[in-house]
C-alpha positions in Angstrom: -4.8 19.2 -30.3 -2.5 16.4 -28.7 -2.2 15.9 -25.0 1.2 17.1 -24.6 0.8 19.9 -26.8 -2.1 21.1 -24.6 -0.1 20.9 -21.3 3.4 22.3 -22.8 0.5 25.3 -23.9 -0.9 25.5 -20.6 3.1 25.2 -18.9 3.5 28.6 -20.9 1.6 29.9 -18.5 3.4 28.7 -15.3 6.9 30.2 -17.3 5.4 32.9 -16.8 5.2 32.3 -13.3 8.6 31.1 -12.4 10.3 33.8 -15.1 8.7 36.4 -12.9 9.5 35.3 -9.2 13.4 33.8 -10.4 14.1 37.4 -11.1 11.9 39.0 -8.2 13.6 36.7 -5.7 17.4 37.0 -7.0 17.7 40.9 -7.1 15.0 42.4 -5.0 16.6 41.6 -2.1 19.9 42.7 -3.0 17.8 46.5 -3.6 16.4 46.0 0.0 19.3 45.2 1.5 20.8 48.8 0.2 18.0 50.4 1.9 17.4 48.3 5.4 19.9 47.1 7.5 17.4 44.8 9.8 17.1 41.8 8.1 13.8 40.9 9.6 12.4 43.6 7.7 13.6 42.9 4.5 12.1 39.1 5.1 9.2 40.7 6.1 9.2 42.5 2.7 9.8 39.4 0.5 7.0 37.7 2.2 4.4 40.2 0.4 4.2 38.0 -2.3 3.4 35.3 -0.1 0.5 37.2 2.0 -1.1 38.1 -1.2 -1.0 34.5 -2.6 -2.6 33.1 0.7 -5.1 35.8 1.1 -5.9 36.0 -2.6 -5.0 32.8 -4.5 -7.7 30.2 -3.1 -10.5 33.3 -3.4 -9.5 33.5 -7.4 -8.4 29.2 -7.4 -12.6 28.9 -6.0 -13.7 31.9 -8.4 -12.2 30.5 -11.6 -14.1 27.0 -10.7 -17.8 29.4 -11.1 -16.4 31.4 -13.9 -18.0 30.9 -17.3 -16.6 32.7 -20.3 -16.6 33.2 -24.2 -12.5 32.9 -23.5 -13.3 29.6 -20.9 -12.9 29.4 -17.2 -9.6 30.0 -16.2 -8.2 32.2 -18.8 -9.7 35.4 -18.1 -7.6 35.6 -15.2 -4.4 34.8 -17.3 -5.5 37.8 -19.6 -6.2 40.2 -16.1 -3.3 39.1 -14.2 -0.3 38.7 -16.5 0.0 42.4 -17.5 -0.5 43.5 -14.6 2.2 41.4 -12.9 4.8 42.4 -16.3 4.0 45.7 -16.1 4.6 46.4 -12.5 7.9 43.8 -12.2 9.1 46.0 -15.3 8.5 49.1 -13.0 10.8 47.7 -9.5 14.4 48.6 -10.6 13.4 52.1 -11.5 12.4 53.0 -7.9 13.6 56.0 -6.7 13.1 54.8 -3.3 11.7 52.6 -1.0 7.8 54.1 -0.8 8.0 53.5 -5.1 9.6 50.3 -4.6 6.9 48.6 -2.5 4.3 49.6 -4.6 5.5 48.1 -7.6 6.1 44.9 -5.5 2.5 45.3 -4.1 1.2 45.5 -7.8 3.1 42.7 -9.0 2.0 40.1 -6.1 -1.4 41.2 -6.9 -1.3 40.7 -10.7 0.8 37.3 -10.2 -2.1 36.1 -7.6 -5.0 37.1 -9.5 -3.8 34.0 -12.3 -1.3 31.8 -10.2 -4.5 29.1 -8.9 -6.0 29.4 -12.1 -3.5 28.5 -14.4 -2.1 25.8 -12.8 -6.0 23.9 -12.2 -5.8 24.2 -16.1 -3.4 20.9 -16.0 -6.1 19.0 -14.0 -9.0 19.9 -16.1 -8.1 18.8 -19.2 -5.9 15.5 -17.9 -7.3 12.0 -16.3 -5.6 11.4 -12.6 -3.6 8.6 -13.7 -1.6 10.8 -16.1 -1.2 14.2 -13.8 2.2 13.3 -12.1 3.5 13.1 -16.0 1.7 16.4 -16.6 2.5 18.1 -14.2 6.6 17.1 -15.4 6.0 18.5 -18.2 4.4 21.6 -16.3 7.3 21.8 -14.2 9.5 21.4 -17.3 8.2 24.6 -18.8 8.5 26.3 -15.2 12.2 24.8 -14.9 12.7 26.6 -18.3 11.7 29.9 -17.2 13.9 29.7 -13.9 16.9 28.7 -15.6 16.5 31.5 -18.2 15.7 33.8 -15.8 18.6 33.1 -13.4 21.6 32.4 -16.4 20.4 35.4 -18.4 19.1 37.7 -15.3 22.5 37.3 -13.9 25.0 38.3 -17.0 22.1 41.0 -17.3 21.9 42.6 -13.8 25.5 43.0 -14.2 25.3 44.8 -17.1 22.4 46.9 -15.8 20.2 46.6 -13.0 17.1 47.6 -15.1 17.6 44.7 -18.2 16.5 41.6 -16.3 13.0 43.0 -15.5 12.6 44.4 -18.3 13.5 41.3 -20.7 11.3 39.0 -17.8 8.1 41.5 -18.5 8.7 41.1 -22.1 8.6 37.5 -21.7 5.6 37.1 -19.9 3.9 39.2 -22.5 4.7 37.0 -25.4 3.8 33.8 -23.6 0.4 34.8 -22.2 -0.6 35.9 -25.9 0.8 32.7 -27.9 -1.1 30.4 -25.2 -4.1 32.9 -25.7 -4.4 32.2 -29.5 -3.9 28.7 -29.5 -5.2 26.9 -26.2 -8.6 26.2 -26.8 -9.7 26.1 -22.9 -12.8 23.4 -22.2 -15.6 24.7 -20.8 -15.9 22.3 -18.2 -12.8 19.6 -16.6 -12.7 16.8 -19.5 -12.3 13.6 -16.7 -14.4 13.2 -14.0 -13.9 12.9 -10.1 -16.4 11.3 -8.0 -17.7 14.5 -5.4 -16.6 13.3 -1.8 -20.4 13.0 0.2 -20.0 15.0 3.4 -20.6 13.5 6.7 -22.1 14.4 9.7 -23.5 17.7 10.7 -22.8 19.8 7.9 -26.0 22.5 7.9 -24.2 25.9 8.3 -21.3 24.9 6.2 -21.3 26.9 2.6 -18.5 25.2 -0.1 -18.6 28.8 -2.0 -18.6 31.0 1.2 -14.8 32.6 1.0 -15.3 35.1 3.5 -12.8 34.6 6.8 -15.8 32.9 8.9 -16.3 30.8 5.9 -12.6 29.9 5.1 -13.0 28.8 9.2 -15.9 26.4 8.4 -14.2 25.2 5.6 -10.9 24.5 7.6 -13.2 22.6 10.3 -14.6 20.6 7.6 -11.2 19.7 6.3 -9.8 18.6 9.2 -13.1 16.2 10.4 -13.5 15.0 7.0 -9.9 14.9 5.0 -7.3 13.5 7.5 -5.2 12.8 4.8 -5.4 16.0 2.6 -4.7 17.8 6.0 -1.5 15.9 6.3 -0.2 16.0 2.9 -0.7 19.8 2.7 1.3 20.2 6.3 3.8 18.7 5.1 3.7 20.7 2.2 4.0 23.7 4.8 7.1 22.5 6.3 9.0 21.7 2.6 8.3 25.2 1.4 9.5 26.9 4.5 12.8 24.7 4.2 12.9 25.6 0.2 11.6 29.3 0.6 14.4 30.2 2.9 17.1 29.0 0.6 15.4 30.7 -2.2 15.2 34.0 -0.3 18.7 34.2 1.5 20.7 32.5 -0.9 21.9 35.7 -2.6 22.9 37.0 0.7 23.9 33.9 2.0 26.6 33.5 -1.3 27.6 37.2 -0.8 28.5 36.9 3.3 29.6 33.4 3.2 31.4 32.2 -0.2 32.1 35.9 -0.9 30.9 36.1 -5.0 29.1 38.6 -6.2 25.3 38.5 -6.8 25.6 37.7 -10.5 27.5 34.7 -9.4 24.9 33.8 -6.5 22.1 33.6 -9.5 24.3 31.0 -11.2 24.2 29.1 -8.1 20.8 28.8 -7.9 20.9 28.0 -12.0 22.5 25.0 -11.5 19.8 23.9 -9.8 16.8 24.9 -12.0 19.0 23.6 -14.5 19.0 19.7 -12.9 15.3 20.5 -11.9 14.4 21.2 -15.4 16.4 18.4 -16.5 14.5 15.6 -14.1 11.0 17.9 -14.4 9.6 15.0 -17.0 11.5 11.7 -15.6 10.4 12.4 -11.9 6.5 12.5 -13.2 7.3 8.9 -14.5 9.1 7.9 -11.1 5.9 9.0 -9.3 3.7 7.1 -11.5 6.2 3.8 -11.2 7.3 3.9 -7.5 3.8 5.8 -6.3 3.9 10.0 -5.6 4.6 9.9 -1.6 7.3 7.3 -1.9 9.2 9.4 -4.6 8.6 12.8 -2.4 10.1 10.8 0.8 13.1 9.8 -1.2 13.4 13.7 -3.1 13.3 15.1 1.0 15.8 12.4 2.1 18.5 13.3 -0.3 18.2 16.8 -0.3 18.6 16.9 3.8 21.6 15.0 3.2 23.1 17.1 0.8 22.3 20.2 3.2 24.0 18.1 6.0 27.3 18.2 4.2 26.6 22.2 2.6 26.8 22.7 7.0 30.0 21.1 7.4 31.5 22.0 4.1 30.6 25.5 3.1 32.3 26.0 0.2 32.0 27.3 -3.5 32.8 24.4 -5.4 30.8 21.8 -3.1 27.8 24.2 -3.1 27.7 24.2 -6.6 27.8 20.3 -6.9 25.2 19.6 -4.5 22.5 22.3 -6.2 23.0 20.3 -9.0 21.7 17.3 -6.5 19.0 18.9 -4.5 17.5 20.1 -8.5 17.7 16.4 -9.0 15.7 15.6 -6.0 13.6 18.8 -5.5 11.8 17.6 -9.0 10.8 14.3 -7.3 9.0 16.4 -4.3 7.4 19.5 -6.7 6.6 17.2 -9.2 4.6 15.1 -7.2 3.1 17.1 -4.4 0.5 18.9 -6.4 -0.9 16.1 -8.4 -1.1 14.5 -4.9 -3.5 17.1 -3.4 -5.8 17.0 -6.4 -6.1 13.4 -6.5 -8.1 13.9 -3.7 -10.6 16.4 -5.2 -13.6 16.0 -6.9 -13.3 17.7 -10.0 -15.8 20.5 -9.6 -13.4 21.6 -7.3 -9.6 21.1 -9.1 -9.6 25.3 -8.6 -10.4 25.3 -4.6 -7.9 22.6 -4.0 -5.5 24.0 -6.1 -6.1 27.6 -3.7 -5.8 25.3 -0.7 -2.1 24.0 -2.1 -0.9 27.6 -2.5 -2.7 28.4 0.9 -0.1 26.4 2.6 2.9 26.8 0.4 2.5 30.4 0.6 1.4 30.2 4.0 4.9 29.0 4.5 6.8 31.3 2.7 5.1 34.2 5.1 6.7 32.5 8.2 9.9 31.1 6.6 11.8 34.5 5.7 10.4 36.2 9.2 11.8 33.5 11.2 14.9 33.0 9.3 15.4 36.7 9.5 14.5 36.7 13.0 17.4 33.9 13.6 20.1 35.5 11.4 19.6 38.8 13.6 20.1 36.9 16.6 23.0 34.9 15.1 24.4 37.1 12.7 25.6 34.4 10.6 24.3 33.5 7.4 25.8 29.6 7.7 22.6 29.2 9.8 20.7 29.2 6.7 21.4 25.4 5.6 20.6 23.9 9.4 17.5 25.3 8.9 16.0 24.2 5.8 17.2 20.7 7.1 15.5 20.5 10.1 12.1 21.7 7.7 12.9 19.4 5.4 13.0 16.7 8.1 9.7 18.2 9.5 8.0 17.1 6.3 9.6 13.7 6.3 7.8 13.0 9.7 4.7 13.7 7.8 5.0 12.0 4.7 6.6 9.0 5.8 3.7 8.2 8.6 1.5 8.8 5.7 3.0 6.6 3.3 3.3 3.7 5.7 -0.7 3.5 6.1 -1.9 4.1 2.7 0.7 1.0 1.8 -1.1 -0.8 4.6 -4.2 0.2 3.3 -3.7 -0.7 -0.3 -2.6 -4.1 1.1 -5.8 -4.3 3.2 -8.3 -3.9 0.3 
């Protein structure tokens, strides 16, 4: 099987992730807004997916490193997680009250957390380090395709019947995982070895397989002392996801209250971003290999921040639509190169664990950001602040990435 065919098949797994979350983030806030007046509480409920991600994804990513079955290391997690998530997603629009809606949301979040880190870790398992930005571009192309389909068709289906986008997404998820299971043979071990970084200092009480709360604290201390570059990039990821998640979560409400358009029309605005992202995923991987991953991320974040500043001044539907396209191109530069940068720091027997670190910080941002922005909106009573908030978060990420890039550039010149 050729390299690109393997990656395309793995991309089907990520495709299910983006289809599910696109529908979830576009329309669940609409359901919640009908039952809850407090924006902070809406934001809190919308962080449930991220809370489960923080609590469960590092565990399942690490567990998949150590799993051995006849189906492979990562595949069993997909076989369990995707059907659970798809079933729960399809039940969300059938809620009769807040309690039944919450039950469906919680079950869906659990299913998604079971398989997200393992499916993403499949890519570095079968890809050499120098090709991972390109491979991640293909993976995210599939993910962007899922997002685009969900927003375009989801918006139209939602306006026809609120249940349709959820049912259609669940069917798509089940079809995708069936194709992946039938046609992809997972290698029993990573095909490309990376050296295991030797520990220094006193680590007599450090157990890398300990996933208890105290074990996680020890891991954090170990990372802080031995992997400053990893910590820096993870905090940058935290801030950039704070900025992005606020837009993803509240764009539908921003569009409704500020742009005065329907929820279905609002989903098409995000579809423009998703479409531009989709077009630029593979080129972004090549750019990352040419310019360097850090430099590519910096360029992308700088352009996004500039676009958000324009939207602050001109909150007009047509301007927002055009700049969302530009943001889609720029976000591809950031997203396609961030995960490969993190796993480039990982030994081959810890790819799932480092994938878990990546998702821990990104999902922790997705917990904090909706709550923080919801509190700001409750105080200001104005959704116009959305793009100010996101621009600040992207700027904080730049304040970490630029010095990191300068240090790495100097080290390369010295070597």
